[in-house]
C-alpha positions in Angstrom: 22.8 -14.3 7.7 19.1 -15.4 6.9 18.2 -15.9 3.2 15.1 -16.1 1.1 14.8 -19.8 1.8 15.3 -19.7 5.4 12.3 -17.0 5.8 10.3 -19.1 3.3 10.8 -22.1 5.6 9.9 -20.1 8.8 6.8 -18.6 7.0 5.2 -22.1 6.2 4.4 -23.1 9.6 3.3 -19.5 10.5 1.2 -19.0 7.6 -0.4 -22.8 8.5 -1.0 -21.7 12.2 -1.6 -18.0 11.9 -4.2 -18.4 8.9 -6.0 -21.2 10.4 -6.3 -19.6 14.1 -7.7 -16.3 12.2 -10.3 -18.3 10.2 -11.3 -20.2 13.4 -11.6 -17.1 15.4 -13.8 -15.8 12.6 -16.0 -18.6 13.0 -15.2 -21.1 10.2 -15.0 -24.8 11.1 -11.5 -26.2 12.0 -11.2 -28.4 9.0 -12.3 -25.4 6.7 -9.8 -23.2 8.2 -6.9 -25.5 8.1 -7.8 -26.4 4.5 -7.8 -23.0 3.4 -4.4 -22.2 5.4 -2.9 -25.0 3.7 -3.4 -23.3 0.4 -1.4 -20.3 1.9 1.3 -22.7 3.0 1.5 -24.4 -0.5 1.5 -21.2 -2.1 4.6 -20.1 -0.3 6.2 -23.4 -1.3 5.2 -23.1 -5.1 6.8 -19.5 -5.0 10.1 -20.6 -3.5 10.2 -23.5 -6.2 8.8 -22.1 -9.3 8.7 -18.1 -9.1 12.1 -17.6 -7.2 13.7 -21.2 -7.6 17.0 -22.1 -6.6 19.6 -21.9 -9.2 23.3 -22.9 -9.3 25.8 -20.4 -9.7 27.3 -22.2 -12.7 24.3 -22.8 -14.5 23.1 -19.4 -14.7 23.1 -17.3 -18.2 26.3 -15.2 -18.8 25.8 -11.4 -18.2 27.0 -9.2 -20.7 29.7 -7.4 -18.7 31.1 -10.9 -18.0 34.7 -11.7 -19.6 33.4 -15.1 -20.4 30.5 -13.8 -22.5 30.8 -13.9 -26.2 28.7 -11.9 -28.6 27.1 -13.4 -31.8 28.5 -10.9 -33.9 
C-alpha cells in the first residue's frame, strides 16, 4: 500500500517536469521554467521533511489513553 512518502517521491519528478512544461508552454525561457519548477519540487521535499516529517514509533510522545502514560499529579 502506498504511503505519504511514496506519493511525495512520485510527485517530485512530476512537479518538476509538469510545471516546467506548463511554464515553457506559457512562453517562459527554458532556464526560467526549470528554475521555477525546481522551487515546487524543493517545496515538496521540504514539506515531507519538516512539516510532515518521519517519526519513529518509539520516539513519539505518549498519548493520554495509553497504559504507559503517567500524569504529573
